[in-house]
C-alpha positions as CSV (number, residue, x, y, z in Angstrom):
1,X,-29.4,-10.5,-26.7
2,X,-28.6,-12.4,-23.7
3,X,-31.1,-12.1,-20.6
4,X,-30.7,-13.0,-17.3
5,X,-33.2,-14.3,-14.5
6,X,-32.2,-12.1,-11.1
7,X,-34.0,-14.5,-8.7
8,X,-32.2,-17.6,-10.0
9,X,-29.2,-15.9,-11.5
10,X,-29.7,-17.7,-14.5
11,X,-28.5,-16.7,-18.3
12,X,-30.5,-17.1,-21.2
13,X,-30.3,-16.1,-24.8
14,X,-34.0,-14.1,-26.3
15,X,-35.5,-16.4,-28.7
16,X,-38.6,-14.5,-29.2
17,X,-41.9,-13.4,-28.3
18,X,-44.8,-16.3,-28.4
19,X,-48.6,-15.7,-29.5
20,X,-49.8,-17.0,-26.3
21,X,-50.0,-15.4,-23.0
22,X,-48.4,-16.0,-19.5
23,X,-51.9,-17.1,-18.5
24,X,-52.4,-19.9,-21.4
25,X,-50.8,-23.5,-20.5
26,X,-46.9,-23.8,-21.5
27,X,-47.7,-27.4,-22.9
28,X,-50.6,-30.0,-23.3
29,X,-51.5,-30.6,-19.7
30,X,-49.0,-28.2,-18.0
31,X,-49.9,-25.3,-15.9
32,X,-49.3,-21.5,-17.2
33,X,-46.1,-19.8,-16.4
34,X,-48.1,-17.6,-13.8
35,X,-49.5,-20.6,-12.6
36,X,-46.0,-22.3,-12.2
37,X,-44.8,-19.8,-10.4
38,X,-47.9,-19.8,-7.6
39,X,-48.3,-23.7,-7.1
40,X,-44.8,-25.0,-8.4
41,X,-42.2,-22.4,-7.4
42,X,-44.3,-21.4,-4.4
43,X,-43.6,-17.6,-5.4
44,X,-47.2,-16.0,-5.8
45,X,-45.2,-12.6,-4.8
46,X,-43.5,-12.7,-8.4
47,X,-46.6,-12.7,-10.5
48,X,-49.1,-11.1,-8.3
49,X,-48.6,-7.6,-10.3
50,X,-47.8,-9.5,-13.8
51,X,-51.1,-8.6,-16.4
52,X,-52.3,-11.7,-17.3
53,X,-52.8,-10.9,-21.0
54,X,-48.7,-10.4,-21.2
55,X,-47.3,-12.0,-24.3
56,X,-45.0,-14.9,-23.2
57,X,-41.6,-15.4,-24.2
58,X,-39.0,-18.0,-25.4
59,X,-35.8,-18.2,-24.2
60,X,-33.0,-20.9,-23.8
61,X,-29.6,-21.6,-22.3
62,X,-26.6,-20.9,-24.4
63,X,-25.5,-23.9,-26.5
64,X,-26.0,-25.4,-29.8
65,X,-28.8,-28.1,-28.2
66,X,-30.6,-26.3,-25.3
67,X,-34.1,-26.6,-25.1
68,X,-36.1,-23.4,-25.1
69,X,-38.3,-22.7,-21.7
70,X,-41.5,-20.6,-21.7
71,X,-41.0,-17.4,-19.7
72,X,-42.7,-14.5,-18.1
73,X,-40.7,-11.4,-19.8
74,X,-41.2,-9.1,-16.2
75,X,-39.3,-11.8,-14.6
76,X,-36.4,-11.1,-17.0
77,X,-33.5,-8.6,-17.5
78,X,-31.5,-7.5,-20.4
79,X,-27.5,-8.6,-20.5
80,X,-25.4,-5.3,-21.2
81,X,-22.3,-5.9,-22.6
82,X,-19.9,-3.7,-24.1
83,X,-19.2,-6.0,-27.0
84,X,-23.1,-5.5,-27.9
85,X,-23.0,-1.6,-28.2
86,X,-23.1,-0.3,-31.9
87,X,-19.7,0.3,-33.2
88,X,-20.7,4.1,-33.9
89,X,-22.0,4.5,-30.4
90,X,-18.6,3.4,-29.1
91,X,-17.1,5.8,-31.0
92,X,-18.8,8.7,-29.3
93,X,-18.4,7.3,-25.7
94,X,-14.6,6.0,-25.8
95,X,-12.8,8.5,-24.1
96,X,-9.3,9.4,-25.7
97,X,-5.6,8.7,-23.4
98,X,-5.6,12.1,-22.5
99,X,-9.6,12.3,-21.1
100,X,-9.3,8.9,-19.3
101,X,-6.2,9.3,-17.5
102,X,-7.3,13.0,-16.1
103,X,-10.9,12.0,-15.7
104,X,-9.3,9.2,-13.5
105,X,-7.1,11.3,-11.3
106,X,-9.5,13.5,-10.7
107,X,-12.1,10.7,-9.5
108,X,-9.5,9.0,-7.5
109,X,-9.2,12.8,-6.1
110,X,-12.2,13.2,-4.9
111,X,-12.7,9.5,-3.1
112,X,-9.3,9.9,-1.3
113,X,-10.7,13.7,0.0
114,X,-13.4,11.4,1.5
115,X,-11.0,9.7,3.8
116,X,-9.4,11.0,6.8
117,X,-5.8,12.0,5.5
118,X,-4.3,10.6,8.8
119,X,-5.8,7.3,8.1
120,X,-5.0,7.5,4.1
121,X,-2.1,9.7,4.0
122,X,-1.8,10.2,-0.1
123,X,-1.9,13.1,-2.3
124,X,-3.0,14.1,-5.8
125,X,-2.1,17.6,-6.9
126,X,-2.3,19.1,-10.3
127,X,0.2,16.6,-11.6
128,X,-0.5,13.3,-9.8
129,X,3.2,12.2,-9.4
130,X,2.0,9.2,-6.8
131,X,0.8,8.0,-10.4
132,X,4.2,7.9,-11.8
133,X,5.9,4.8,-12.9
134,X,9.3,5.5,-10.8
135,X,7.9,7.0,-7.5
136,X,6.6,2.8,-7.2
137,X,9.8,1.6,-7.3
138,X,9.7,0.6,-11.6
139,X,12.3,0.9,-14.0
140,X,11.3,2.7,-17.5
141,X,13.0,1.2,-20.3
142,X,12.4,2.6,-24.1
143,X,12.8,-0.3,-26.8
144,X,13.3,0.7,-30.2
145,X,10.8,-0.5,-32.7
146,X,12.6,-3.5,-34.6
147,X,14.1,-3.3,-38.2
148,X,12.6,-6.1,-40.6
149,X,13.9,-7.3,-43.7
150,X,11.5,-8.4,-46.6
151,X,13.2,-9.4,-50.2
152,X,15.9,-8.2,-51.7
153,X,17.5,-7.5,-48.6
154,X,15.1,-4.3,-48.0
155,X,15.0,-3.1,-44.5
156,X,12.2,-1.6,-43.2
157,X,12.7,0.2,-40.3
158,X,8.9,2.2,-39.7
159,X,5.8,-0.7,-39.5
160,X,3.8,1.8,-41.6
161,X,6.3,1.0,-44.7
162,X,5.8,-2.1,-44.8
163,X,3.3,-2.6,-47.8
164,X,5.7,-0.2,-49.5
165,X,8.6,-2.5,-48.8
166,X,6.6,-5.7,-50.2
167,X,5.7,-3.8,-53.6
168,X,9.5,-2.8,-53.9
169,X,11.5,-6.2,-53.0
170,X,8.7,-8.7,-52.4
171,X,8.3,-11.3,-49.9
172,X,11.3,-12.8,-47.5
173,X,10.9,-16.1,-48.4
174,X,9.1,-16.6,-52.1
175,X,7.4,-19.7,-52.8
176,X,9.1,-22.2,-55.7
177,X,5.9,-22.9,-57.1
178,X,2.9,-20.6,-57.1
179,X,0.7,-20.8,-54.3
180,X,-2.3,-22.6,-55.0
181,X,-5.8,-21.0,-53.9
182,X,-9.7,-21.5,-55.2
183,X,-12.5,-20.0,-53.8
184,X,-15.7,-20.8,-52.2
185,X,-18.6,-18.6,-52.4
186,X,-22.2,-18.5,-50.8
187,X,-24.2,-19.4,-53.8
188,X,-27.1,-17.0,-52.0
189,X,-24.9,-13.9,-53.4
190,X,-23.7,-14.9,-56.5
191,X,-25.0,-13.5,-59.5
192,X,-24.1,-12.6,-62.9
193,X,-23.2,-8.9,-62.2
194,X,-21.2,-10.7,-59.0
195,X,-19.6,-13.1,-61.1
196,X,-17.8,-10.3,-63.3
197,X,-17.3,-8.4,-60.0
198,X,-15.5,-11.5,-58.5
199,X,-13.2,-11.9,-61.8
200,X,-11.9,-8.6,-61.2
201,X,-11.5,-8.9,-57.9
202,X,-9.1,-12.1,-58.6
203,X,-6.9,-10.4,-60.8
204,X,-6.2,-7.6,-58.6
205,X,-5.5,-10.4,-56.2
206,X,-3.0,-12.2,-58.3
207,X,-1.6,-9.2,-60.0
208,X,-0.7,-7.1,-56.8
209,X,0.6,-10.8,-54.9
210,X,3.3,-11.3,-58.4
211,X,4.2,-8.1,-57.7
212,X,5.0,-9.2,-54.3
213,X,6.8,-12.0,-55.8
214,X,4.1,-14.7,-55.5
215,X,2.7,-16.1,-57.9
216,X,-1.3,-17.3,-57.2
217,X,-2.7,-20.3,-59.4
218,X,-6.9,-19.9,-59.2
219,X,-7.8,-23.8,-58.8
220,X,-11.7,-23.4,-59.0
221,X,-14.7,-21.3,-58.3
222,X,-17.4,-23.3,-56.2
223,X,-20.3,-21.5,-56.5
224,X,-23.1,-23.8,-56.2
225,X,-23.2,-23.9,-52.6
226,X,-25.9,-22.0,-50.2
227,X,-24.5,-21.0,-47.1
228,X,-28.2,-21.0,-45.8
229,X,-29.0,-24.2,-45.0
230,X,-26.8,-25.8,-42.7
231,X,-27.5,-29.3,-42.8
232,X,-27.0,-28.9,-46.8
233,X,-23.9,-27.3,-46.5
234,X,-22.0,-29.6,-44.1
235,X,-23.6,-32.6,-46.9
236,X,-21.9,-30.7,-49.9
237,X,-18.7,-29.9,-48.4
238,X,-18.1,-33.7,-47.6
239,X,-19.6,-34.7,-51.6
240,X,-16.4,-32.5,-52.8
241,X,-12.6,-33.4,-53.1
242,X,-10.4,-31.0,-50.9
243,X,-6.9,-30.7,-51.7
244,X,-5.2,-29.6,-48.4
245,X,-2.3,-27.7,-50.7
246,X,-4.5,-25.5,-51.8
247,X,-5.7,-22.2,-49.8
248,X,-9.6,-21.9,-50.0
249,X,-11.1,-18.4,-50.0
250,X,-14.6,-18.1,-48.8
251,X,-16.6,-15.4,-49.8
252,X,-19.8,-14.6,-47.3
253,X,-22.4,-11.8,-47.2
254,X,-22.4,-11.5,-43.5
255,X,-20.4,-13.4,-40.7
256,X,-22.6,-15.9,-39.2
257,X,-20.8,-17.8,-36.3
258,X,-22.5,-20.8,-36.6
259,X,-22.0,-21.3,-40.4
260,X,-18.2,-19.9,-40.0
261,X,-17.7,-22.6,-37.4
262,X,-19.1,-25.3,-39.6
263,X,-17.2,-24.6,-42.8
264,X,-13.8,-24.3,-40.5
265,X,-14.8,-27.6,-38.8
266,X,-15.5,-29.1,-42.4
267,X,-12.8,-28.0,-43.9
268,X,-10.3,-27.7,-41.5
269,X,-10.4,-30.7,-39.0
270,X,-11.6,-33.3,-41.7
271,X,-9.8,-32.3,-44.9
272,X,-6.9,-30.3,-43.5
273,X,-7.6,-27.0,-45.6
274,X,-6.4,-23.8,-44.7
275,X,-9.2,-21.2,-45.5
276,X,-9.3,-17.6,-45.6
277,X,-13.0,-15.6,-44.6
278,X,-13.3,-12.4,-47.1
279,X,-16.4,-10.6,-46.9
280,X,-18.4,-9.9,-49.8
281,X,-17.9,-6.2,-49.2
282,X,-15.0,-6.2,-48.7
283,X,-13.7,-7.3,-52.0
284,X,-15.0,-3.7,-53.3
285,X,-12.5,-2.3,-51.2
286,X,-8.7,-2.4,-53.4
287,X,-7.6,-1.4,-50.1
288,X,-8.4,-4.1,-48.8
289,X,-5.7,-6.2,-50.9
290,X,-2.8,-6.6,-48.7
291,X,-4.6,-7.6,-45.8
292,X,-6.3,-10.4,-48.0
293,X,-2.9,-11.3,-49.6
294,X,-1.4,-11.7,-46.3
295,X,-4.1,-13.7,-44.8
296,X,-4.0,-16.4,-47.6
297,X,0.0,-16.2,-47.2
298,X,-0.2,-17.2,-43.6
299,X,-2.0,-20.3,-44.6
300,X,0.0,-21.0,-47.4
301,X,3.3,-21.1,-45.2
302,X,4.8,-18.1,-47.3
303,X,7.0,-15.8,-45.1
304,X,6.5,-12.4,-45.9
305,X,9.0,-10.4,-43.7
306,X,11.6,-11.7,-40.7
307,X,13.1,-9.7,-37.9
308,X,16.6,-8.2,-39.3
309,X,18.5,-8.3,-35.9
310,X,18.6,-11.9,-33.9
311,X,16.3,-12.2,-30.8
312,X,18.6,-12.7,-27.7
313,X,17.4,-16.2,-27.7
314,X,17.4,-19.0,-29.9
315,X,14.2,-20.6,-30.2
316,X,10.6,-19.5,-28.3
317,X,8.0,-21.7,-27.9
318,X,4.4,-20.0,-27.4
319,X,1.6,-22.8,-25.9
320,X,-1.5,-22.5,-24.3
321,X,-4.3,-24.6,-22.8
322,X,-7.6,-23.5,-24.1
323,X,-11.4,-24.0,-22.4
324,X,-14.7,-24.8,-24.1
325,X,-17.6,-25.9,-22.2
326,X,-15.8,-27.9,-20.0
327,X,-13.0,-29.3,-22.1
328,X,-9.1,-28.5,-21.7
329,X,-6.7,-29.1,-24.5
330,X,-3.2,-27.8,-25.4
331,X,-4.2,-27.0,-28.9
332,X,-0.9,-25.6,-30.9
333,X,2.5,-25.1,-30.0
334,X,3.8,-22.6,-31.8
335,X,7.6,-22.4,-32.4
336,X,9.8,-19.6,-33.5
337,X,13.4,-19.0,-34.3
338,X,15.8,-16.0,-33.5
339,X,14.3,-14.2,-36.6
340,X,10.8,-14.4,-35.9
341,X,10.3,-17.5,-38.3
342,X,7.9,-20.0,-37.5
343,X,9.8,-23.1,-37.2
344,X,7.4,-25.4,-36.2
345,X,3.0,-25.6,-35.9
346,X,1.6,-28.9,-34.3
347,X,-1.9,-29.6,-32.6
348,X,-1.5,-31.6,-29.8
349,X,-4.4,-33.6,-29.2
350,X,-4.4,-34.5,-25.5
351,X,-6.8,-33.4,-23.3
352,X,-5.9,-32.1,-20.0
353,X,-7.3,-32.0,-16.5
354,X,-6.9,-28.2,-15.6
355,X,-5.0,-25.4,-16.2
356,X,-1.6,-26.5,-16.6
357,X,-0.3,-29.2,-19.1
358,X,0.6,-32.8,-18.4
359,X,4.0,-34.1,-17.8
360,X,3.8,-36.4,-20.5
361,X,2.3,-33.3,-23.0
362,X,5.6,-31.2,-21.8
363,X,7.9,-33.7,-22.3
364,X,6.7,-34.2,-26.0
365,X,6.4,-31.0,-27.2
366,X,9.8,-30.0,-25.4
367,X,11.5,-32.9,-27.6
368,X,9.9,-32.3,-30.9
369,X,11.1,-28.3,-30.4
370,X,14.7,-29.7,-30.4
371,X,14.1,-31.9,-33.1
372,X,12.4,-29.6,-35.5
373,X,14.9,-26.8,-34.5
374,X,17.7,-29.3,-35.6
375,X,16.3,-29.9,-38.7
376,X,15.9,-26.2,-39.2
377,X,19.0,-24.7,-38.6
378,X,21.2,-27.7,-38.4
379,X,22.1,-27.2,-34.6
380,X,20.2,-27.7,-31.3
381,X,19.4,-24.6,-29.6
382,X,21.5,-23.0,-27.0
383,X,18.5,-21.4,-25.0
384,X,14.4,-21.9,-25.5
385,X,12.2,-19.4,-24.1
386,X,8.9,-20.7,-23.0
387,X,6.1,-18.1,-23.3
388,X,3.1,-19.4,-21.4
389,X,-0.6,-17.8,-22.2
390,X,-1.9,-16.8,-18.8
391,X,-0.7,-17.6,-15.3
392,X,2.6,-19.9,-15.0
393,X,2.8,-23.0,-13.2
394,X,5.6,-24.7,-11.1
395,X,5.3,-27.8,-12.3
396,X,5.5,-27.1,-16.0
397,X,8.8,-25.3,-15.0
398,X,10.2,-28.4,-13.3
399,X,8.8,-31.1,-16.3
400,X,10.9,-28.7,-18.7
401,X,14.2,-28.8,-16.5
402,X,14.0,-32.6,-16.1
403,X,13.9,-33.3,-20.0
404,X,16.1,-31.0,-20.8
405,X,18.8,-32.3,-17.8
406,X,18.1,-35.5,-19.6
407,X,19.6,-34.7,-22.9
408,X,23.7,-35.3,-23.6
409,X,24.4,-31.5,-24.7
410,X,22.8,-28.7,-21.9
411,X,20.3,-26.2,-23.4
412,X,19.5,-23.5,-21.0
413,X,15.7,-22.1,-20.6
414,X,13.3,-19.4,-19.6
415,X,9.8,-19.8,-18.5
416,X,7.8,-16.5,-18.7
417,X,3.9,-15.8,-18.3
418,X,2.3,-13.4,-20.7
419,X,-0.9,-11.9,-19.1
420,X,-3.4,-10.5,-21.8
421,X,-5.5,-8.8,-19.2
422,X,-2.9,-6.8,-16.8
423,X,-6.2,-4.4,-15.0
424,X,-3.6,-1.4,-15.8
425,X,-3.0,1.5,-18.0
426,X,0.1,3.2,-19.2
427,X,0.6,6.6,-20.5
428,X,2.7,9.5,-20.7
429,X,2.8,13.1,-20.1
430,X,4.1,15.0,-22.9
431,X,4.7,18.9,-22.1
432,X,4.4,21.3,-25.1
433,X,4.7,24.9,-25.2
434,X,0.5,25.2,-25.5
435,X,-0.6,22.0,-23.4
436,X,0.1,18.9,-21.2
437,X,-1.3,15.9,-22.5
438,X,-1.2,12.0,-21.6
439,X,-0.2,9.8,-24.6
440,X,0.3,6.1,-25.1
441,X,3.6,5.1,-25.0
442,X,4.4,1.9,-27.6
443,X,7.3,0.3,-26.7
444,X,7.6,1.3,-23.5
445,X,8.3,-1.2,-20.5
446,X,7.9,-0.7,-16.7
447,X,10.0,-3.3,-14.6
448,X,10.3,-4.3,-10.9
449,X,12.4,-7.4,-10.3
450,X,11.0,-10.3,-12.2
451,X,7.8,-8.5,-13.5
452,X,7.2,-5.9,-16.0
453,X,4.4,-3.9,-17.9
454,X,4.8,-3.5,-21.8
455,X,2.8,-1.3,-24.0
456,X,3.3,-2.3,-27.5
457,X,0.6,0.1,-29.7
458,X,-1.0,3.5,-29.8
459,X,-4.5,2.8,-30.8
460,X,-6.5,6.3,-31.8
461,X,-8.6,8.1,-29.8
462,X,-11.8,6.9,-30.6
463,X,-10.3,3.1,-29.9
464,X,-9.1,4.5,-26.2
465,X,-6.1,3.5,-24.3
466,X,-3.3,1.2,-25.4
467,X,-3.8,-1.8,-23.0
468,X,-0.1,-3.0,-21.6
469,X,0.9,-6.5,-20.8
470,X,2.0,-7.8,-18.2
471,X,5.0,-9.9,-18.1
472,X,6.3,-12.7,-14.9
473,X,9.9,-13.9,-15.8
474,X,9.8,-17.2,-13.4
475,X,12.9,-19.1,-14.0
476,X,15.7,-18.6,-16.2
477,X,19.3,-17.0,-17.1
478,X,18.0,-14.1,-19.5
479,X,17.7,-10.9,-17.8
480,X,14.5,-9.4,-17.9
481,X,15.4,-6.3,-20.3
482,X,15.6,-8.7,-23.2
483,X,13.0,-10.9,-22.6
484,X,10.8,-7.5,-22.2
485,X,12.4,-6.6,-25.6
486,X,12.6,-9.8,-27.4
487,X,8.5,-10.1,-26.9
488,X,8.1,-6.6,-28.0
489,X,9.9,-7.5,-31.4
490,X,7.8,-10.3,-31.5
491,X,4.6,-8.6,-31.6
492,X,5.8,-7.3,-35.1
493,X,5.8,-11.0,-36.3
494,X,2.4,-11.2,-36.6
495,X,2.5,-11.9,-40.5
496,X,-1.1,-12.2,-41.3
497,X,-2.1,-8.2,-41.1
498,X,-0.4,-5.4,-41.9
499,X,-2.0,-3.8,-38.9
500,X,0.3,-3.5,-35.5
501,X,-0.7,-6.3,-33.2
502,X,-0.7,-5.8,-29.3
503,X,0.4,-9.3,-28.4
504,X,3.7,-11.6,-29.3
505,X,3.2,-14.0,-32.2
506,X,3.7,-16.8,-29.5
507,X,1.3,-16.2,-27.5
508,X,-1.5,-14.4,-30.1
509,X,-1.2,-17.7,-32.6
510,X,-1.1,-20.3,-29.6
511,X,-4.2,-18.1,-28.1
512,X,-6.1,-18.3,-31.3
513,X,-5.0,-21.8,-32.2
514,X,-6.1,-23.3,-29.2
515,X,-9.5,-22.1,-29.3
516,X,-9.6,-23.3,-32.8
517,X,-8.2,-26.7,-32.3
518,X,-10.5,-27.2,-29.0
519,X,-14.0,-26.3,-31.6
520,X,-12.8,-28.9,-33.9
521,X,-11.8,-26.2,-36.6
522,X,-8.2,-27.8,-37.2
523,X,-6.8,-31.2,-38.1
524,X,-5.7,-33.8,-35.1
525,X,-2.6,-34.4,-35.5
526,X,-0.4,-33.3,-38.7
527,X,2.2,-30.5,-38.7
528,X,0.6,-27.6,-40.6
529,X,2.2,-26.0,-43.4
530,X,1.0,-22.5,-42.3
531,X,-1.5,-21.1,-39.4
532,X,-4.7,-21.7,-39.6
533,X,-6.3,-20.0,-36.9
534,X,-5.6,-16.3,-38.4
């Protein structure tokens, strides 16, 4: 758990309780924790009422190589994070869209009534009209769900039917050769009964994949490696021969972040191997088979579906600058064509000084994008839309313009920043014969000038209100309505899952990939066949 010292503002990870007390010396020749505060820190007031027989505790700062500290527990407070709450409790305390909207409006009304209405002339009646988007100058645009196309020219008008469509028509682009894959299983959870179970799971996975038009070729089952000892695990992984063309399904009992990163680091960065992690208990769930298959397909470069109708631009580029312990890197640039297909996926190893990309990185990206698009489609793109994760930067726009202006043929571009956490909520009041109820509004955008808020999902009540994304069009000739519609339709192109994803694939994959790249879990420079970070 996380703890912090309120007197210094320092945050730590709690390691455990010690056998020694706060009156015992911390190390040989060093004072006790109580004496340290009295004489060294000159804060006897903080320890005046600490019982001398209190067991001391050990804490450390966050980070792999951080050294531990001996501490007085009364001088620490627990950190409270929503992520640390039990999932069962989250379901109980989450408010539905209707409850949250109504309670927020009532709370706002009580606060506003505290003010003098002459100084704060604002009204909230039974229906809070001042909360409506139209009242604040936004245009409301309703966007239809895109039609998707799988194999045998079967079209899907409702994304909830995507698994049925794959069973009927198979994937959009089946491979010419079987997709090679293998298993890496934690030896600590492998047994004779487990081996029989894994055989059944593998056969069911391969049977379903054949029905979808993708034969799977099982190459190996690596089961002699224990995940419990990190040093031995890393050494064993180095000793084995790895084929980058083979997707590795890693079977683990309980996800351990350090082991996960170790395996991704060793296989991804050092060997260029795509890995799909599968929790052991998931192998008992036949309903999880489609989700696992899509993850393997994404790693193996299989395209399960595309958009039936072309997007408004020829080419879309998603990029991000990730941050990890003070390091900045471009990570992966994701390039997609007008039907939502990946055109090119590649890491960039250049480190950046701050939030924005450097001029050289921008130039490399733009030229490579045009080159790859020509190879895929036999022509240059007419226009390119750059989706920038987070706040946009004027310098990046200038450098993109400079590169494109130096080319022989004109190519238009739009520069759009997509902000994941916009600190907004969107709901619509629906009226029936019996009740009025606020609901989430997927496919609805509120547009004012070059700013839009787009709601792309409709989560269940226990998940809570949908989070809209903020879209800022900085420069370019494409109308705002077309940019927003394309972003919504690209949210259906997260091909690693059969569940709806809030973000467009350009931003989602670039965001995840840049984080993976910065943590050393992806190869440095080669063009990747599939998506490594999903």
